mmCIF file as gemmi writes it, N, C-alpha and C atoms, coordinates in Angstrom:
data_model
loop_
_atom_site.group_PDB
_atom_site.id
_atom_site.type_symbol
_atom_site.label_atom_id
_atom_site.label_alt_id
_atom_site.label_comp_id
_atom_site.label_asym_id
_atom_site.label_entity_id
_atom_site.label_seq_id
_atom_site.pdbx_PDB_ins_code
_atom_site.Cartn_x
_atom_site.Cartn_y
_atom_site.Cartn_z
_atom_site.occupancy
_atom_site.B_iso_or_equiv
_atom_site.pdbx_formal_charge
_atom_site.auth_seq_id
_atom_site.auth_asym_id
_atom_site.pdbx_PDB_model_num
ATOM 1 N N . MET Axp A 1 ? -38.272 10.571 12.163 1 0 ? 1 A 1
ATOM 2 C CA . MET Axp A 1 ? -37.182 10.382 13.062 1 0 ? 1 A 1
ATOM 3 C C . MET Axp A 1 ? -36 9.792 12.254 1 0 ? 1 A 1
ATOM 4 N N . THR Axp A 2 ? -34.801 10.291 12.35 1 0 ? 2 A 1
ATOM 5 C CA . THR Axp A 2 ? -33.731 9.773 11.532 1 0 ? 2 A 1
ATOM 6 C C . THR Axp A 2 ? -32.851 8.812 12.405 1 0 ? 2 A 1
ATOM 7 N N . ARG Axp A 3 ? -32.358 7.788 11.741 1 0 ? 3 A 1
ATOM 8 C CA . ARG Axp A 3 ? -31.539 6.821 12.435 1 0 ? 3 A 1
ATOM 9 C C . ARG Axp A 3 ? -30.058 7.296 12.356 1 0 ? 3 A 1
ATOM 10 N N . LYS Axp A 4 ? -29.35 6.805 13.364 1 0 ? 4 A 1
ATOM 11 C CA . LYS Axp A 4 ? -27.928 7.174 13.377 1 0 ? 4 A 1
ATOM 12 C C . LYS Axp A 4 ? -27.222 6.223 12.388 1 0 ? 4 A 1
ATOM 13 N N . LYS Axp A 5 ? -26.346 6.81 11.571 1 0 ? 5 A 1
ATOM 14 C CA . LYS Axp A 5 ? -25.591 6.038 10.56 1 0 ? 5 A 1
ATOM 15 C C . LYS Axp A 5 ? -24.614 5.108 11.234 1 0 ? 5 A 1
ATOM 16 N N . LYS Axp A 6 ? -24.603 3.839 10.779 1 0 ? 6 A 1
ATOM 17 C CA . LYS Axp A 6 ? -23.658 2.878 11.315 1 0 ? 6 A 1
ATOM 18 C C . LYS Axp A 6 ? -22.239 3.265 10.864 1 0 ? 6 A 1
ATOM 19 N N . THR Axp A 7 ? -21.244 3.07 11.714 1 0 ? 7 A 1
ATOM 20 C CA . THR Axp A 7 ? -19.916 3.393 11.358 1 0 ? 7 A 1
ATOM 21 C C . THR Axp A 7 ? -18.937 2.505 12.09 1 0 ? 7 A 1
ATOM 22 N N . ARG Axp A 8 ? -17.807 2.215 11.51 1 0 ? 8 A 1
ATOM 23 C CA . ARG Axp A 8 ? -16.769 1.513 12.223 1 0 ? 8 A 1
ATOM 24 C C . ARG Axp A 8 ? -15.686 2.375 12.712 1 0 ? 8 A 1
ATOM 25 N N . SER Axp A 9 ? -15.953 3.635 12.799 1 0 ? 9 A 1
ATOM 26 C CA . SER Axp A 9 ? -14.913 4.601 13.131 1 0 ? 9 A 1
ATOM 27 C C . SER Axp A 9 ? -14.579 4.447 14.627 1 0 ? 9 A 1
ATOM 28 N N . LEU Axp A 10 ? -13.306 4.664 14.954 1 0 ? 10 A 1
ATOM 29 C CA . LEU Axp A 10 ? -12.833 4.571 16.332 1 0 ? 10 A 1
ATOM 30 C C . LEU Axp A 10 ? -13.408 5.7 17.184 1 0 ? 10 A 1
ATOM 31 N N . ALA Axp A 11 ? -13.733 6.806 16.547 1 0 ? 11 A 1
ATOM 32 C CA . ALA Axp A 11 ? -14.167 7.976 17.255 1 0 ? 11 A 1
ATOM 33 C C . ALA Axp A 11 ? -15.454 7.674 18.043 1 0 ? 11 A 1
ATOM 34 N N . ASP Axp A 12 ? -16.322 6.808 17.505 1 0 ? 12 A 1
ATOM 35 C CA . ASP Axp A 12 ? -17.565 6.518 18.198 1 0 ? 12 A 1
ATOM 36 C C . ASP Axp A 12 ? -17.354 5.531 19.344 1 0 ? 12 A 1
ATOM 37 N N . LYS Axp A 13 ? -16.28 4.789 19.324 1 0 ? 13 A 1
ATOM 38 C CA . LYS Axp A 13 ? -16.072 3.793 20.361 1 0 ? 13 A 1
ATOM 39 C C . LYS Axp A 13 ? -15.363 4.327 21.629 1 0 ? 13 A 1
ATOM 40 N N . VAL Axp A 14 ? -14.882 5.562 21.566 1 0 ? 14 A 1
ATOM 41 C CA . VAL Axp A 14 ? -14.214 6.167 22.706 1 0 ? 14 A 1
ATOM 42 C C . VAL Axp A 14 ? -15.297 6.681 23.647 1 0 ? 14 A 1
ATOM 43 N N . THR Axp A 15 ? -15.182 6.246 24.9 1 0 ? 15 A 1
ATOM 44 C CA . THR Axp A 15 ? -16.263 6.641 25.872 1 0 ? 15 A 1
ATOM 45 C C . THR Axp A 15 ? -15.895 7.926 26.6 1 0 ? 15 A 1
ATOM 46 N N . ILE Axp A 16 ? -14.674 8.295 26.72 1 0 ? 16 A 1
ATOM 47 C CA . ILE Axp A 16 ? -14.299 9.466 27.439 1 0 ? 16 A 1
ATOM 48 C C . ILE Axp A 16 ? -14.455 10.769 26.609 1 0 ? 16 A 1
ATOM 49 N N . ARG Axp A 17 ? -14.828 10.571 25.363 1 0 ? 17 A 1
ATOM 50 C CA . ARG Axp A 17 ? -14.874 11.702 24.455 1 0 ? 17 A 1
ATOM 51 C C . ARG Axp A 17 ? -16.014 12.624 24.815 1 0 ? 17 A 1
ATOM 52 N N . THR Axp A 18 ? -15.774 13.947 24.695 1 0 ? 18 A 1
ATOM 53 C CA . THR Axp A 18 ? -16.812 14.914 24.986 1 0 ? 18 A 1
ATOM 54 C C . THR Axp A 18 ? -17.628 15.323 23.769 1 0 ? 18 A 1
ATOM 55 N N . GLY Axp A 19 ? -17.299 14.74 22.635 1 0 ? 19 A 1
ATOM 56 C CA . GLY Axp A 19 ? -18.06 15.108 21.437 1 0 ? 19 A 1
ATOM 57 C C . GLY Axp A 19 ? -17.317 16.052 20.512 1 0 ? 19 A 1
ATOM 58 N N . ARG Axp A 20 ? -16.127 16.429 20.907 1 0 ? 20 A 1
ATOM 59 C CA . ARG Axp A 20 ? -15.365 17.388 20.154 1 0 ? 20 A 1
ATOM 60 C C . ARG Axp A 20 ? -14.156 16.727 19.501 1 0 ? 20 A 1
ATOM 61 N N . ARG Axp A 21 ? -13.884 17.018 18.293 1 0 ? 21 A 1
ATOM 62 C CA . ARG Axp A 21 ? -12.749 16.453 17.544 1 0 ? 21 A 1
ATOM 63 C C . ARG Axp A 21 ? -11.409 16.628 18.287 1 0 ? 21 A 1
ATOM 64 N N . LYS Axp A 22 ? -11.26 17.853 18.818 1 0 ? 22 A 1
ATOM 65 C CA . LYS Axp A 22 ? -10.048 18.18 19.495 1 0 ? 22 A 1
ATOM 66 C C . LYS Axp A 22 ? -9.77 17.238 20.688 1 0 ? 22 A 1
ATOM 67 N N . ASP Axp A 23 ? -10.835 16.935 21.407 1 0 ? 23 A 1
ATOM 68 C CA . ASP Axp A 23 ? -10.722 15.999 22.584 1 0 ? 23 A 1
ATOM 69 C C . ASP Axp A 23 ? -10.309 14.642 22.135 1 0 ? 23 A 1
ATOM 70 N N . TYR Axp A 24 ? -10.906 14.189 21.026 1 0 ? 24 A 1
ATOM 71 C CA . TYR Axp A 24 ? -10.538 12.854 20.581 1 0 ? 24 A 1
ATOM 72 C C . TYR Axp A 24 ? -9.109 12.779 20.08 1 0 ? 24 A 1
ATOM 73 N N . LYS Axp A 25 ? -8.706 13.826 19.396 1 0 ? 25 A 1
ATOM 74 C CA . LYS Axp A 25 ? -7.282 13.919 18.947 1 0 ? 25 A 1
ATOM 75 C C . LYS Axp A 25 ? -6.323 13.858 20.13 1 0 ? 25 A 1
ATOM 76 N N . LYS Axp A 26 ? -6.684 14.556 21.157 1 0 ? 26 A 1
ATOM 77 C CA . LYS Axp A 26 ? -5.846 14.57 22.381 1 0 ? 26 A 1
ATOM 78 C C . LYS Axp A 26 ? -5.798 13.218 22.982 1 0 ? 26 A 1
ATOM 79 N N . TRP Axp A 27 ? -6.998 12.6 23.103 1 0 ? 27 A 1
ATOM 80 C CA . TRP Axp A 27 ? -7.011 11.227 23.718 1 0 ? 27 A 1
ATOM 81 C C . TRP Axp A 27 ? -6.2 10.221 22.836 1 0 ? 27 A 1
ATOM 82 N N . ARG Axp A 28 ? -6.302 10.342 21.564 1 0 ? 28 A 1
ATOM 83 C CA . ARG Axp A 28 ? -5.633 9.446 20.653 1 0 ? 28 A 1
ATOM 84 C C . ARG Axp A 28 ? -4.08 9.659 20.834 1 0 ? 28 A 1
ATOM 85 N N . HIS Axp A 29 ? -3.695 10.832 20.968 1 0 ? 29 A 1
ATOM 86 C CA . HIS Axp A 29 ? -2.295 11.124 21.16 1 0 ? 29 A 1
ATOM 87 C C . HIS Axp A 29 ? -1.779 10.654 22.479 1 0 ? 29 A 1
ATOM 88 N N . ASP Axp A 30 ? -2.592 10.691 23.509 1 0 ? 30 A 1
ATOM 89 C CA . ASP Axp A 30 ? -2.198 10.263 24.855 1 0 ? 30 A 1
ATOM 90 C C . ASP Axp A 30 ? -2.18 8.719 24.976 1 0 ? 30 A 1
ATOM 91 N N . ASN Axp A 31 ? -2.973 8.027 24.183 1 0 ? 31 A 1
ATOM 92 C CA . ASN Axp A 31 ? -3.176 6.58 24.307 1 0 ? 31 A 1
ATOM 93 C C . ASN Axp A 31 ? -2.866 5.881 22.955 1 0 ? 31 A 1
ATOM 94 N N . PRO Axp A 32 ? -1.595 5.891 22.518 1 0 ? 32 A 1
ATOM 95 C CA . PRO Axp A 32 ? -1.328 5.268 21.222 1 0 ? 32 A 1
ATOM 96 C C . PRO Axp A 32 ? -1.487 3.768 21.183 1 0 ? 32 A 1
ATOM 97 N N . ASP Axp A 33 ? -1.382 3.104 22.397 1 0 ? 33 A 1
ATOM 98 C CA . ASP Axp A 33 ? -1.477 1.646 22.433 1 0 ? 33 A 1
ATOM 99 C C . ASP Axp A 33 ? -2.987 1.205 22.209 1 0 ? 33 A 1
ATOM 100 N N . GLN Axp A 34 ? -3.926 2.049 22.533 1 0 ? 34 A 1
ATOM 101 C CA . GLN Axp A 34 ? -5.273 1.672 22.333 1 0 ? 34 A 1
ATOM 102 C C . GLN Axp A 34 ? -5.826 1.997 20.943 1 0 ? 34 A 1
ATOM 103 N N . VAL Axp A 35 ? -5.121 2.782 20.162 1 0 ? 35 A 1
ATOM 104 C CA . VAL Axp A 35 ? -5.525 3.134 18.884 1 0 ? 35 A 1
ATOM 105 C C . VAL Axp A 35 ? -4.745 2.252 17.858 1 0 ? 35 A 1
ATOM 106 N N . ALA Axp A 36 ? -5.444 1.262 17.319 1 0 ? 36 A 1
ATOM 107 C CA . ALA Axp A 36 ? -4.828 0.359 16.364 1 0 ? 36 A 1
ATOM 108 C C . ALA Axp A 36 ? -5.893 -0.106 15.404 1 0 ? 36 A 1
ATOM 109 N N . PRO Axp A 37 ? -5.501 -0.467 14.215 1 0 ? 37 A 1
ATOM 110 C CA . PRO Axp A 37 ? -6.475 -1.053 13.27 1 0 ? 37 A 1
ATOM 111 C C . PRO Axp A 37 ? -7.038 -2.336 13.774 1 0 ? 37 A 1
ATOM 112 N N . SER Axp A 38 ? -8.294 -2.617 13.451 1 0 ? 38 A 1
ATOM 113 C CA . SER Axp A 38 ? -8.932 -3.86 13.901 1 0 ? 38 A 1
ATOM 114 C C . SER Axp A 38 ? -8.286 -5.076 13.217 1 0 ? 38 A 1
ATOM 115 N N . ARG Axp A 39 ? -8.467 -6.226 13.88 1 0 ? 39 A 1
ATOM 116 C CA . ARG Axp A 39 ? -7.893 -7.429 13.254 1 0 ? 39 A 1
ATOM 117 C C . ARG Axp A 39 ? -8.551 -7.718 11.892 1 0 ? 39 A 1
ATOM 118 N N . ARG Axp A 40 ? -9.828 -7.397 11.779 1 0 ? 40 A 1
ATOM 119 C CA . ARG Axp A 40 ? -10.498 -7.609 10.522 1 0 ? 40 A 1
ATOM 120 C C . ARG Axp A 40 ? -9.901 -6.756 9.413 1 0 ? 40 A 1
ATOM 121 N N . PHE Axp A 41 ? -9.634 -5.494 9.695 1 0 ? 41 A 1
ATOM 122 C CA . PHE Axp A 41 ? -9.012 -4.64 8.711 1 0 ? 41 A 1
ATOM 123 C C . PHE Axp A 41 ? -7.65 -5.134 8.338 1 0 ? 41 A 1
ATOM 124 N N . VAL Axp A 42 ? -6.857 -5.516 9.293 1 0 ? 42 A 1
ATOM 125 C CA . VAL Axp A 42 ? -5.459 -5.94 9.027 1 0 ? 42 A 1
ATOM 126 C C . VAL Axp A 42 ? -5.501 -7.209 8.158 1 0 ? 42 A 1
ATOM 127 N N . ALA Axp A 43 ? -6.407 -8.162 8.505 1 0 ? 43 A 1
ATOM 128 C CA . ALA Axp A 43 ? -6.49 -9.355 7.711 1 0 ? 43 A 1
ATOM 129 C C . ALA Axp A 43 ? -6.947 -9.103 6.309 1 0 ? 43 A 1
ATOM 130 N N . LYS Axp A 44 ? -7.845 -8.144 6.169 1 0 ? 44 A 1
ATOM 131 C CA . LYS Axp A 44 ? -8.363 -7.817 4.813 1 0 ? 44 A 1
ATOM 132 C C . LYS Axp A 44 ? -7.247 -7.221 3.983 1 0 ? 44 A 1
ATOM 133 N N . LYS Axp A 45 ? -6.489 -6.333 4.585 1 0 ? 45 A 1
ATOM 134 C CA . LYS Axp A 45 ? -5.368 -5.726 3.811 1 0 ? 45 A 1
ATOM 135 C C . LYS Axp A 45 ? -4.279 -6.724 3.467 1 0 ? 45 A 1
ATOM 136 N N . GLN Axp A 46 ? -3.969 -7.641 4.395 1 0 ? 46 A 1
ATOM 137 C CA . GLN Axp A 46 ? -3.002 -8.692 4.032 1 0 ? 46 A 1
ATOM 138 C C . GLN Axp A 46 ? -3.452 -9.533 2.905 1 0 ? 46 A 1
ATOM 139 N N . GLN Axp A 47 ? -4.735 -9.882 2.861 1 0 ? 47 A 1
ATOM 140 C CA . GLN Axp A 47 ? -5.306 -10.704 1.779 1 0 ? 47 A 1
ATOM 141 C C . GLN Axp A 47 ? -5.227 -9.949 0.475 1 0 ? 47 A 1
ATOM 142 N N . GLN Axp A 48 ? -5.519 -8.652 0.506 1 0 ? 48 A 1
ATOM 143 C CA . GLN Axp A 48 ? -5.506 -7.798 -0.685 1 0 ? 48 A 1
ATOM 144 C C . GLN Axp A 48 ? -4.049 -7.747 -1.205 1 0 ? 48 A 1
ATOM 145 N N . ARG Axp A 49 ? -3.102 -7.619 -0.361 1 0 ? 49 A 1
ATOM 146 C CA . ARG Axp A 49 ? -1.735 -7.525 -0.832 1 0 ? 49 A 1
ATOM 147 C C . ARG Axp A 49 ? -1.281 -8.841 -1.463 1 0 ? 49 A 1
ATOM 148 N N . LYS Axp A 50 ? -1.652 -9.978 -0.831 1 0 ? 50 A 1
ATOM 149 C CA . LYS Axp A 50 ? -1.286 -11.246 -1.36 1 0 ? 50 A 1
ATOM 150 C C . LYS Axp A 50 ? -1.902 -11.433 -2.804 1 0 ? 50 A 1
ATOM 151 N N . LEU Axp A 51 ? -3.172 -11.076 -2.911 1 0 ? 51 A 1
ATOM 152 C CA . LEU Axp A 51 ? -3.814 -11.149 -4.222 1 0 ? 51 A 1
ATOM 153 C C . LEU Axp A 51 ? -3.152 -10.242 -5.271 1 0 ? 51 A 1
ATOM 154 N N . GLN Axp A 52 ? -2.813 -9.072 -4.855 1 0 ? 52 A 1
ATOM 155 C CA . GLN Axp A 52 ? -2.169 -8.097 -5.749 1 0 ? 52 A 1
ATOM 156 C C . GLN Axp A 52 ? -0.793 -8.672 -6.173 1 0 ? 52 A 1
ATOM 157 N N . ALA Axp A 53 ? -0.017 -9.308 -5.283 1 0 ? 53 A 1
ATOM 158 C CA . ALA Axp A 53 ? 1.256 -9.895 -5.689 1 0 ? 53 A 1
ATOM 159 C C . ALA Axp A 53 ? 1.098 -11.073 -6.615 1 0 ? 53 A 1
ATOM 160 N N . VAL Axp A 54 ? 0.079 -11.87 -6.385 1 0 ? 54 A 1
ATOM 161 C CA . VAL Axp A 54 ? -0.199 -12.996 -7.3 1 0 ? 54 A 1
ATOM 162 C C . VAL Axp A 54 ? -0.546 -12.511 -8.715 1 0 ? 54 A 1
ATOM 163 N N . ARG Axp A 55 ? -1.399 -11.475 -8.733 1 0 ? 55 A 1
ATOM 164 C CA . ARG Axp A 55 ? -1.81 -10.944 -10.063 1 0 ? 55 A 1
ATOM 165 C C . ARG Axp A 55 ? -0.631 -10.301 -10.79 1 0 ? 55 A 1
ATOM 166 N N . LYS Axp A 56 ? 0.215 -9.596 -10.079 1 0 ? 56 A 1
ATOM 167 C CA . LYS Axp A 56 ? 1.415 -8.975 -10.678 1 0 ? 56 A 1
ATOM 168 C C . LYS Axp A 56 ? 2.321 -10.041 -11.245 1 0 ? 56 A 1
ATOM 169 N N . LEU Axp A 57 ? 2.583 -11.119 -10.449 1 0 ? 57 A 1
ATOM 170 C CA . LEU Axp A 57 ? 3.4 -12.101 -10.926 1 0 ? 57 A 1
ATOM 171 C C . LEU Axp A 57 ? 2.86 -12.802 -12.176 1 0 ? 57 A 1
ATOM 172 N N . ALA Axp A 58 ? 1.549 -13.031 -12.164 1 0 ? 58 A 1
ATOM 173 C CA . ALA Axp A 58 ? 0.873 -13.629 -13.348 1 0 ? 58 A 1
ATOM 174 C C . ALA Axp A 58 ? 1.009 -12.755 -14.613 1 0 ? 58 A 1
ATOM 175 N N . ARG Axp A 59 ? 0.858 -11.439 -14.373 1 0 ? 59 A 1
ATOM 176 C CA . ARG Axp A 59 ? 1.03 -10.496 -15.488 1 0 ? 59 A 1
ATOM 177 C C . ARG Axp A 59 ? 2.445 -10.499 -16.058 1 0 ? 59 A 1
ATOM 178 N N . GLN Axp A 60 ? 3.408 -10.531 -15.166 1 0 ? 60 A 1
ATOM 179 C CA . GLN Axp A 60 ? 4.786 -10.561 -15.591 1 0 ? 60 A 1
ATOM 180 C C . GLN Axp A 60 ? 5.159 -11.802 -16.352 1 0 ? 60 A 1
ATOM 181 N N . GLN Axp A 61 ? 4.597 -12.956 -15.917 1 0 ? 61 A 1
ATOM 182 C CA . GLN Axp A 61 ? 4.936 -14.219 -16.55 1 0 ? 61 A 1
ATOM 183 C C . GLN Axp A 61 ? 4.167 -14.358 -17.892 1 0 ? 61 A 1
ATOM 184 N N . SER Axp A 62 ? 3.014 -13.779 -17.981 1 0 ? 62 A 1
ATOM 185 C CA . SER Axp A 62 ? 2.216 -13.956 -19.224 1 0 ? 62 A 1
ATOM 186 C C . SER Axp A 62 ? 2.625 -12.965 -20.281 1 0 ? 62 A 1
ATOM 187 N N . GLY Axp A 63 ? 3.359 -11.917 -19.962 1 0 ? 63 A 1
ATOM 188 C CA . GLY Axp A 63 ? 3.789 -10.95 -20.922 1 0 ? 63 A 1
ATOM 189 C C . GLY Axp A 63 ? 4.869 -11.465 -21.877 1 0 ? 63 A 1
ATOM 190 N N . GLN Axp A 64 ? 4.979 -10.914 -23.071 1 0 ? 64 A 1
ATOM 191 C CA . GLN Axp A 64 ? 6.011 -11.347 -23.972 1 0 ? 64 A 1
ATOM 192 C C . GLN Axp A 64 ? 7.376 -10.771 -23.58 1 0 ? 64 A 1
ATOM 193 N N . GLU Axp A 65 ? 8.342 -11.557 -23.831 1 0 ? 65 A 1
ATOM 194 C CA . GLU Axp A 65 ? 9.747 -11.101 -23.525 1 0 ? 65 A 1
ATOM 195 C C . GLU Axp A 65 ? 10.257 -10.247 -24.707 1 0 ? 65 A 1
ATOM 196 N N . ILE Axp A 66 ? 10.91 -9.224 -24.368 1 0 ? 66 A 1
ATOM 197 C CA . ILE Axp A 66 ? 11.516 -8.302 -25.454 1 0 ? 66 A 1
ATOM 198 C C . ILE Axp A 66 ? 12.981 -8.253 -25.221 1 0 ? 66 A 1
ATOM 199 N N . ALA Axp A 67 ? 13.696 -8.092 -26.309 1 0 ? 67 A 1
ATOM 200 C CA . ALA Axp A 67 ? 15.161 -7.922 -26.229 1 0 ? 67 A 1
ATOM 201 C C . ALA Axp A 67 ? 15.404 -6.445 -26.045 1 0 ? 67 A 1
ATOM 202 N N . ILE Axp A 68 ? 16.184 -6.112 -25.085 1 0 ? 68 A 1
ATOM 203 C CA . ILE Axp A 68 ? 16.411 -4.651 -24.719 1 0 ? 68 A 1
ATOM 204 C C . ILE Axp A 68 ? 17.259 -4.013 -25.815 1 0 ? 68 A 1
ATOM 205 N N . HIS Axp A 69 ? 18.331 -4.598 -26.258 1 0 ? 69 A 1
ATOM 206 C CA . HIS Axp A 69 ? 19.19 -4.055 -27.342 1 0 ? 69 A 1
ATOM 207 C C . HIS Axp A 69 ? 19.393 -5.2 -28.349 1 0 ? 69 A 1
ATOM 208 N N . PRO Axp A 70 ? 18.403 -5.372 -29.226 1 0 ? 70 A 1
ATOM 209 C CA . PRO Axp A 70 ? 18.543 -6.565 -30.124 1 0 ? 70 A 1
ATOM 210 C C . PRO Axp A 70 ? 19.579 -6.41 -31.223 1 0 ? 70 A 1
ATOM 211 N N . ASP Axp A 71 ? 19.897 -5.218 -31.667 1 0 ? 71 A 1
ATOM 212 C CA . ASP Axp A 71 ? 20.85 -5.016 -32.736 1 0 ? 71 A 1
ATOM 213 C C . ASP Axp A 71 ? 22.243 -4.784 -32.253 1 0 ? 71 A 1
ATOM 214 N N . GLN Axp A 72 ? 22.5 -4.736 -30.971 1 0 ? 72 A 1
ATOM 215 C CA . GLN Axp A 72 ? 23.797 -4.482 -30.434 1 0 ? 72 A 1
ATOM 216 C C . GLN Axp A 72 ? 24.385 -5.805 -29.891 1 0 ? 72 A 1
ATOM 217 N N . PRO Axp A 73 ? 25.549 -6.204 -30.465 1 0 ? 73 A 1
ATOM 218 C CA . PRO Axp A 73 ? 26.186 -7.464 -29.967 1 0 ? 73 A 1
ATOM 219 C C . PRO Axp A 73 ? 26.626 -7.298 -28.527 1 0 ? 73 A 1
ATOM 220 N N . SER Axp A 74 ? 26.602 -8.29 -27.76 1 0 ? 74 A 1
ATOM 221 C CA . SER Axp A 74 ? 26.871 -8.196 -26.308 1 0 ? 74 A 1
ATOM 222 C C . SER Axp A 74 ? 28.355 -8.169 -26.038 1 0 ? 74 A 1
ATOM 223 N N . ASN Axp A 75 ? 29.248 -8.734 -26.895 1 0 ? 75 A 1
ATOM 224 C CA . ASN Axp A 75 ? 30.659 -8.778 -26.551 1 0 ? 75 A 1
ATOM 225 C C . ASN Axp A 75 ? 31.465 -7.64 -27.112 1 0 ? 75 A 1
ATOM 226 N N . SER Axp A 76 ? 30.959 -6.84 -27.998 1 0 ? 76 A 1
ATOM 227 C CA . SER Axp A 76 ? 31.716 -5.727 -28.592 1 0 ? 76 A 1
ATOM 228 C C . SER Axp A 76 ? 31.143 -4.367 -28.134 1 0 ? 76 A 1
ATOM 229 N N . SER Axp A 77 ? 31.09 -4.121 -26.848 1 0 ? 77 A 1
ATOM 230 C CA . SER Axp A 77 ? 30.522 -2.865 -26.357 1 0 ? 77 A 1
ATOM 231 C C . SER Axp A 77 ? 31.485 -1.718 -26.531 1 0 ? 77 A 1
ATOM 232 N N . ASP Axp A 78 ? 32.778 -1.999 -26.736 1 0 ? 78 A 1
ATOM 233 C CA . ASP Axp A 78 ? 33.824 -0.967 -26.83 1 0 ? 78 A 1
ATOM 234 C C . ASP Axp A 78 ? 33.729 -0.264 -28.185 1 0 ? 78 A 1
ATOM 235 N N . SER Axp A 79 ? 33.21 -0.911 -29.199 1 0 ? 79 A 1
ATOM 236 C CA . SER Axp A 79 ? 33.125 -0.364 -30.565 1 0 ? 79 A 1
ATOM 237 C C . SER Axp A 79 ? 32.175 0.786 -30.694 1 0 ? 79 A 1
ATOM 238 N N . HIS Axp A 80 ? 31.225 0.925 -29.791 1 0 ? 80 A 1
ATOM 239 C CA . HIS Axp A 80 ? 30.211 1.963 -29.875 1 0 ? 80 A 1
ATOM 240 C C . HIS Axp A 80 ? 30.417 3.12 -28.938 1 0 ? 80 A 1
ATOM 241 N N . ARG Axp A 81 ? 31.648 3.254 -28.379 1 0 ? 81 A 1
ATOM 242 C CA . ARG Axp A 81 ? 31.94 4.326 -27.43 1 0 ? 81 A 1
ATOM 243 C C . ARG Axp A 81 ? 32.081 5.66 -28.091 1 0 ? 81 A 1
ATOM 244 N N . GLY Axp A 82 ? 32.733 5.786 -29.233 1 0 ? 82 A 1
ATOM 245 C CA . GLY Axp A 82 ? 33.004 7.026 -29.858 1 0 ? 82 A 1
ATOM 246 C C . GLY Axp A 82 ? 34.397 7.467 -29.64 1 0 ? 82 A 1
ATOM 247 N N . ASP Axp A 83 ? 35.281 6.653 -29.086 1 0 ? 83 A 1
ATOM 248 C CA . ASP Axp A 83 ? 36.721 7.003 -28.906 1 0 ? 83 A 1
ATOM 249 C C . ASP Axp A 83 ? 37.42 6.817 -30.218 1 0 ? 83 A 1
ATOM 250 N N . ASP Axp A 84 ? 38.136 7.854 -30.657 1 0 ? 84 A 1
ATOM 251 C CA . ASP Axp A 84 ? 38.963 7.744 -31.902 1 0 ? 84 A 1
ATOM 252 C C . ASP Axp A 84 ? 40.398 8.005 -31.563 1 0 ? 84 A 1
ATOM 253 N N . SER Axp A 85 ? 40.886 7.381 -30.546 1 0 ? 85 A 1
ATOM 254 C CA . SER Axp A 85 ? 42.332 7.593 -30.174 1 0 ? 85 A 1
ATOM 255 C C . SER Axp A 85 ? 43.271 6.634 -30.85 1 0 ? 85 A 1
């Protein structure tokens, strides 16, 4: 005898469903206020985004700084235009 696989899918929580995907899609379209991610999922994603931002900031701060145009003086940008008038 096989056991039913555990799932957190919304499709299994809908009681009016007849077992067909088309019916569930129709129900979901008709009831958008009842179809929302769980609080657990939202909290998990918020935490992941915070961690990702912290890691990105740490990477940016730990990296070495490079000069974008080291051999070009900043005050004489007109001399490299190519105008010979």
